[in-house]
FITOR-969899 format. One record per residue (C-alpha): residue number from 0; x, y, z. Coordinates in steps of 0.25 Angstrom, whole numbers. Layout:
// FITOR-969899
REC   num      c1      c2      c3
REC   NUM       X       Y       Z
...
END
This chain:
// FITOR-969899
REC   num      c1      c2      c3
REC     0      52     107     -31
REC     1      39     118     -29
REC     2      41     120     -14
REC     3      57     123     -16
REC     4      52     135     -25
REC     5      42     139     -21
REC     6      47     140      -3
REC     7      61     147     -10
REC     8      56     162      -8
REC     9      50     159       6
REC    10      61     150      11
REC    11      73     161       5
REC    12      62     173      12
REC    13      63     165      26
REC    14      80     162      25
REC    15      79     175      21
REC    16      73     182      32
REC    17      79     174      40
REC    18      94     177      38
REC    19      89     190      38
REC    20      85     189      50
REC    21      98     182      57
REC    22     109     191      48
REC    23     101     201      59
REC    24     105     195      70
REC    25     121     190      67
REC    26     132     194      66
REC    27     143     184      60
REC    28     156     182      66
REC    29     167     182      56
REC    30     180     173      54
REC    31     189     178      44
REC    32     200     172      36
REC    33     211     176      44
REC    34     203     169      57
REC    35     200     156      51
REC    36     215     157      49
REC    37     216     158      61
REC    38     209     148      65
REC    39     213     140      55
REC    40     227     138      64
REC    41     221     133      76
REC    42     209     126      72
REC    43     209     114      60
REC    44     195     116      57
REC    45     197     133      52
REC    46     208     127      46
REC    47     198     119      36
REC    48     190     132      36
REC    49     200     140      28
REC    50     205     131      22
REC    51     193     128      12
REC    52     188     140      14
REC    53     202     143       5
REC    54     199     130      -4
REC    55     187     138      -9
REC    56     192     148     -11
REC    57     179     154       2
REC    58     191     163      10
REC    59     188     176       9
REC    60     179     176      18
REC    61     180     176      31
REC    62     169     167      39
REC    63     159     169      45
REC    64     159     162      59
REC    65     146     152      58
REC    66     155     149      44
REC    67     166     145      50
REC    68     160     136      62
REC    69     151     129      50
REC    70     163     125      43
REC    71     172     121      56
REC    72     162     113      62
REC    73     159     107      47
REC    74     175     105      47
REC    75     174      97      58
REC    76     163      89      54
REC    77     153      93      61
REC    78     138      97      55
REC    79     133     110      56
REC    80     119     118      57
REC    81     124     132      50
REC    82     112     141      51
REC    83     114     155      48
REC    84     107     165      38
REC    85     109     168      23
REC    86     121     172      18
REC    87     128     169      30
REC    88     139     159      24
REC    89     132     148      24
REC    90     135     143      10
REC    91     150     145      13
REC    92     149     135      24
REC    93     142     129      16
REC    94     154     126       3
REC    95     165     125      14
REC    96     158     117      21
REC    97     162     103      13
REC    98     176     106      12
REC    99     178     109      26
REC   100     171      95      32
REC   101     181      87      22
REC   102     193      95      28
REC   103     189      93      41
REC   104     185      76      40
REC   105     199      77      34
REC   106     205      84      45
REC   107     199      74      54
REC   108     201      62      50
REC   109     213      66      42
REC   110     211      62      28
REC   111     209      70      16
REC   112     200      70       3
REC   113     204      71     -10
REC   114     188      74     -15
REC   115     181      85     -12
REC   116     171      87       0
REC   117     158      87      -3
REC   118     146      94       2
REC   119     129      88       1
REC   120     120      99       3
REC   121     105      97       6
REC   122      97     110       3
REC   123      83     114       2
REC   124      81     124      -8
REC   125      86     123     -21
REC   126      88     138     -23
REC   127     100     135     -11
REC   128     106     125     -19
REC   129     103     134     -32
REC   130     111     145     -27
REC   131     124     137     -21
REC   132     126     130     -32
REC   133     128     144     -41
REC   134     142     146     -32
REC   135     147     133     -31
REC   136     152     123     -46
REC   137     156     114     -37
REC   138     141     110     -32
REC   139     128     102     -37
REC   140     114     100     -31
REC   141     102      91     -35
REC   142      92      97     -36
REC   143      75      88     -32
REC   144      70     104     -39
REC   145      74     102     -54
REC   146      82     114     -53
REC   147      95     105     -57
REC   148      98     104     -74
REC   149     104      93     -73
REC   150      96      80     -71
REC   151     103      67     -63
REC   152     100      53     -65
REC   153      91      52     -52
REC   154      78      49     -54
REC   155      72      60     -43
REC   156      75      71     -51
REC   157      87      78     -47
REC   158      91      86     -52
REC   159     105      92     -54
REC   160     113     103     -54
REC   161     126      97     -61
REC   162     127      81     -68
REC   163     127      69     -62
REC   164     142      66     -64
REC   165     147      81     -57
REC   166     136      75     -44
REC   167     145      63     -44
REC   168     157      69     -47
REC   169     168      73     -34
REC   170     169      89     -38
REC   171     155      94     -31
REC   172     157     102     -17
REC   173     143     102     -15
REC   174     128      96     -18
REC   175     117     101     -15
REC   176     103      97     -15
REC   177      90      96      -9
REC   178      90      85       0
REC   179      80      74      -7
REC   180      90      76     -20
REC   181     101      68     -10
REC   182      90      54      -6
REC   183      90      55     -23
REC   184      97      47     -33
REC   185     107      55     -36
REC   186     107      62     -24
REC   187     113      47     -16
REC   188     118      46     -28
REC   189     129      58     -24
REC   190     131      58     -11
REC   191     135      42     -12
REC   192     146      46     -23
REC   193     151      58     -13
REC   194     150      52       0
REC   195     166      54       1
REC   196     166      66      -2
REC   197     153      73       5
REC   198     158      81      16
REC   199     147      87      24
REC   200     129      86      21
REC   201     123     101      20
REC   202     109     107      20
REC   203     108     120      15
REC   204      98     128      24
REC   205      92     119      35
REC   206      78     126      35
REC   207      68     116      37
REC   208      62     131      47
REC   209      57     138      33
REC   210      52     126      23
REC   211      48     117      32
REC   212      53     101      33
REC   213      43      96      22
REC   214      51     108       9
REC   215      62      95      11
REC   216      59      87      18
REC   217      73      80      18
REC   218      82      91      19
REC   219      80      86      34
REC   220      86      70      33
REC   221      92      69      19
REC   222     104      78      22
REC   223     108      68      34
REC   224     102      58      28
REC   225     115      58      15
REC   226     126      61      27
REC   227     127      48      27
REC   228     134      50      11
REC   229     146      54      19
REC   230     156      45      22
REC   231     162      57      32
REC   232     151      62      39
REC   233     149      73      33
REC   234     143      84      41
REC   235     132      91      40
REC   236     131     108      38
REC   237     115     112      39
REC   238     114     125      34
REC   239     102     137      35
REC   240      98     151      36
REC   241      83     148      42
REC   242      84     136      54
REC   243      83     142      69
REC   244      86     138      81
REC   245      74     128      83
REC   246      75     121      70
REC   247      93     119      71
END
């Protein structure tokens, strides 16, 4: 949208400034892969984190403590609010969240599913989603700003980063979209089709204090409302680089 493009530079500037200030004040604790292996010997959820990182070829770098705590809580099926500056690894949590939640649910229910877990990610800014897609071949994006190449059958003119058939298949691990895109016909169809494999709902950047509630008002209601499309009580992961204590 025009507002999206106009505000992008200002929003990125504010987020960057907030991140820089945060980095000046914080020192992050590290959990090495060796330490994670030791924790996994007595903690089933730590074992899940270790297993998922290995499955996703993401076990070369140590975890920040806030990443470990977020993934551990998600494995337990808890909702998570993760506030951490730009560049501190929130995306790593986002990428591993579906697998961690799925394995945690299987552990608690003593069940096994052959379906690939799916994350539904609501995001207010097109640029954030486009950046995520660059390194995620198994991710798709719904856009209300016409920034995607493929069209859809939806009368609201939602554009898609992949073909509609790919969104309906079980191959995608993450589906990104503006919050209002999930309230459209194609958005609801995707949610209904994958109801059985939706593992986690994610809000990527909930910094209403930066752009205001009037920018994307559905960001405050859609993520919670679409949780009815999960039959396994999928948890919510909300992430931000800018939310302060007064907004939490």
